[in-house]
C-alpha positions in Angstrom: 106.6 -83.7 134.0 106.2 -80.9 132.8 103.9 -82.2 130.5 102.0 -84.5 133.4 100.5 -81.7 134.9 99.1 -80.0 132.0 97.2 -83.4 131.1 95.0 -83.1 134.5 91.9 -81.5 132.6 90.5 -80.2 135.8 86.4 -79.4 135.1 83.2 -79.7 136.0 80.4 -82.2 135.7 77.3 -84.0 137.0 73.5 -83.1 136.1 74.5 -79.7 137.1 77.5 -79.9 136.6 78.1 -79.5 140.2 81.4 -82.0 141.6 84.7 -80.9 140.6 87.1 -83.3 139.3 90.6 -83.9 137.9 90.6 -86.1 135.3 94.2 -87.9 134.0 94.0 -89.3 130.0 96.1 -92.6 129.8 98.7 -91.4 126.8 98.4 -95.3 126.5 95.0 -96.3 127.4 94.3 -100.3 128.2 90.4 -100.1 128.2 90.0 -99.9 132.0 89.8 -97.0 134.1 90.0 -96.0 137.5 88.0 -93.3 140.0 89.3 -92.2 143.7 86.6 -91.9 146.1 87.9 -89.5 148.3 87.0 -89.9 152.0 86.0 -86.4 154.5 86.6 -83.8 156.2 90.8 -83.5 157.3 91.4 -86.7 156.2 90.1 -86.4 152.4 92.9 -83.0 153.6 95.8 -85.7 154.3 95.2 -87.9 151.6 94.5 -85.3 148.3 98.5 -86.3 147.9 98.5 -89.1 148.2 95.9 -89.1 145.2 97.3 -87.1 142.9 100.5 -89.5 142.9 98.1 -92.2 143.2 96.5 -91.1 140.3 99.6 -90.7 138.4 101.6 -93.5 138.9 97.9 -94.9 137.6 97.8 -93.4 134.0 101.7 -93.3 133.6 100.7 -97.2 133.3 97.4 -97.2 130.9 94.4 -96.3 133.3 92.8 -92.5 133.2 91.7 -91.4 135.7 89.2 -89.2 137.4 90.2 -87.6 141.7 86.9 -85.2 141.8 85.5 -84.7 145.4 81.7 -85.2 147.0 78.6 -82.7 146.5 79.4 -80.4 149.7 83.4 -81.3 149.8 86.4 -79.5 148.2 85.5 -77.1 144.8 82.6 -78.9 144.5 78.9 -77.0 145.0 77.4 -77.2 148.5 79.0 -76.5 151.7 80.2 -78.9 154.7 76.5 -78.7 156.0 74.8 -80.3 153.0 77.4 -83.6 153.4 75.7 -86.2 152.6 75.6 -89.1 152.7 73.7 -91.1 150.4 74.2 -88.5 148.2 78.3 -88.8 148.5 77.0 -92.1 147.3 75.4 -91.5 144.6 78.4 -88.9 143.4 80.5 -92.3 143.0 78.1 -93.9 140.8 77.9 -90.2 138.6 82.0 -90.1 139.0 81.8 -93.7 137.1 79.9 -92.7 134.8 81.3 -88.9 133.3 84.7 -91.4 133.4 83.4 -94.1 131.6 82.1 -91.5 128.6 85.6 -89.1 129.4 87.7 -91.9 128.9 85.4 -94.7 126.3 85.9 -97.6 129.0 84.0 -100.5 129.0 85.4 -101.1 133.3 85.4 -99.1 135.7 87.6 -99.9 139.0 87.9 -97.3 141.9 89.7 -97.2 145.0 89.0 -95.7 148.1 89.7 -94.9 151.9 89.0 -94.3 154.6 84.5 -93.5 153.8 85.6 -93.2 150.8 86.3 -96.8 150.7 82.5 -96.8 151.9 80.6 -95.0 149.3 82.9 -97.1 146.9 81.6 -100.9 148.3 78.4 -99.0 148.7 78.4 -97.8 144.5 79.9 -101.2 143.7 76.1 -102.4 141.8 76.3 -99.1 139.7 79.2 -100.2 137.5 82.0 -100.8 139.0 83.9 -103.4 137.9 86.1 -103.8 140.8 87.3 -102.2 144.1 90.5 -101.4 145.3 89.6 -100.5 149.4 91.8 -98.6 152.0 91.4 -99.0 155.8 87.9 -99.1 155.4 85.1 -98.1 158.3 83.0 -100.5 159.8 82.0 -99.7 162.7 80.5 -96.5 161.3 79.6 -95.1 165.3 83.2 -95.8 166.4 84.0 -93.7 164.3 81.8 -91.0 165.8 83.3 -91.2 168.7 86.3 -91.0 167.5 85.7 -87.5 165.7 83.4 -86.4 168.8 86.9 -87.5 171.3 89.1 -85.4 168.5 87.2 -82.8 168.5 86.5 -82.2 172.1 90.4 -82.8 172.6 90.9 -79.4 169.6 88.5 -77.3 172.3 91.7 -77.0 174.3 94.6 -77.4 172.4 96.9 -74.9 173.1 99.4 -75.8 170.9 96.7 -74.8 167.9 94.8 -72.0 169.7 95.3 -68.9 171.9 92.7 -70.2 174.5 90.0 -73.7 175.5 86.9 -72.8 174.5 85.1 -75.7 176.3 82.3 -74.4 175.4 82.3 -75.3 172.2 79.6 -78.6 170.9 81.1 -80.8 168.4 78.5 -82.0 167.0 78.7 -78.8 165.2 82.4 -79.7 163.9 85.2 -82.0 163.0 88.2 -80.8 163.2 87.8 -77.1 161.0 84.4 -79.4 158.5 80.6 -77.5 159.8 79.0 -81.0 160.6 75.2 -81.8 160.6 72.8 -84.0 163.6 71.3 -86.3 159.6 75.3 -86.3 158.3 76.5 -87.5 162.6 73.7 -90.0 162.3 73.9 -91.3 159.1 77.6 -92.0 159.6 76.7 -93.2 162.8 74.2 -95.5 161.3 77.5 -97.7 159.0 78.3 -101.4 159.3 80.1 -103.3 156.5 78.1 -104.9 154.4 78.3 -108.2 152.3 80.4 -106.7 149.4 79.4 -107.9 145.7 81.7 -108.2 142.7 85.7 -108.0 142.8 87.1 -105.8 146.3 90.0 -106.2 146.8 91.0 -105.8 151.0 93.8 -103.1 152.1 94.5 -101.9 156.1 97.5 -100.1 157.5 99.9 -102.8 159.2 98.4 -102.6 163.8 95.2 -100.5 162.9 92.1 -102.0 164.1 91.4 -101.5 160.7 93.4 -104.7 159.7 92.1 -106.2 162.6 88.3 -105.7 162.3 88.7 -106.7 158.5 90.3 -109.6 159.3 87.0 -110.6 161.0 84.9 -109.1 158.7 83.4 -112.3 156.5 86.7 -114.4 156.4 87.8 -112.0 153.8 91.5 -111.8 153.6 93.3 -108.2 154.1 96.8 -107.1 152.2 99.2 -105.6 155.5 100.5 -102.8 154.0 103.4 -100.9 155.5 101.7 -97.4 156.3 101.2 -95.7 159.1 98.3 -92.3 159.2 97.4 -92.3 162.7 93.9 -91.3 161.3 92.7 -90.8 164.9 96.2 -88.5 166.2 95.7 -85.1 166.4 98.9 -84.6 166.5 99.0 -86.1 162.9 95.9 -83.5 161.7 98.3 -81.3 159.3 100.0 -83.6 157.9 99.6 -85.0 154.6 99.7 -89.2 154.0 102.0 -90.5 151.2 103.8 -93.9 151.2 104.9 -95.5 147.7 104.1 -99.0 150.1 100.6 -98.9 149.4 100.1 -96.8 146.3 101.9 -100.0 145.0 99.8 -102.1 147.1 96.6 -101.0 145.0 97.8 -100.6 141.6 99.1 -104.2 141.5 95.6 -105.0 143.1 93.5 -102.6 139.8 96.2 -104.2 137.4 95.2 -108.0 138.7 91.3 -105.9 138.0 91.5 -104.6 134.1 
């Protein structure tokens, strides 16, 4: 275990070295590498352990992996008000280019959860050979409404705060992360469009994502036994770790390699 943890290499990359990532080299390289595209906001934090576990499993299976933070998120440069959806999509392409150069891989695959799935799908024409998505956002307007609803509830949540704050404007913050009208409009306009290339669709059992994807252009969706509760305030601080999800993602990535 110690050797594997020491093999997680933190570094900055991109044209201005403004993006932060972890590179996971593979002991037995198979010629294909995987970039992990995170969600945004609180969902990114909840998926941190999941992505780390997935990176370790993929690296052990012969896939070099890069997990990274978009500009304005995590340990990358910029702040929450700098998050821009089109920049997130560009950052996926930048990460894929960096992973190809660092690993020598001829084929780059991607995995993404929630908005990370959308960013990967929008980047598939930028050199990605295939994408595995989990609980992709198929209606950006519904996502914005859910985030606003959760923020409204947080304003008067006396289990988390000493006093209610009904005067706060939910348009300025989502679950502890400052947001902007620009990002709100960008996310509200997101719609699942025809994806080019090879895509495997995963959805949490019984989720809105499962129902939405199943009806979208007839794509088959694999249901995974995991209940992340994306819109459940009671799970806002709960990390997500699902071995069935990791196993399903690894299986599809191996099939695409």
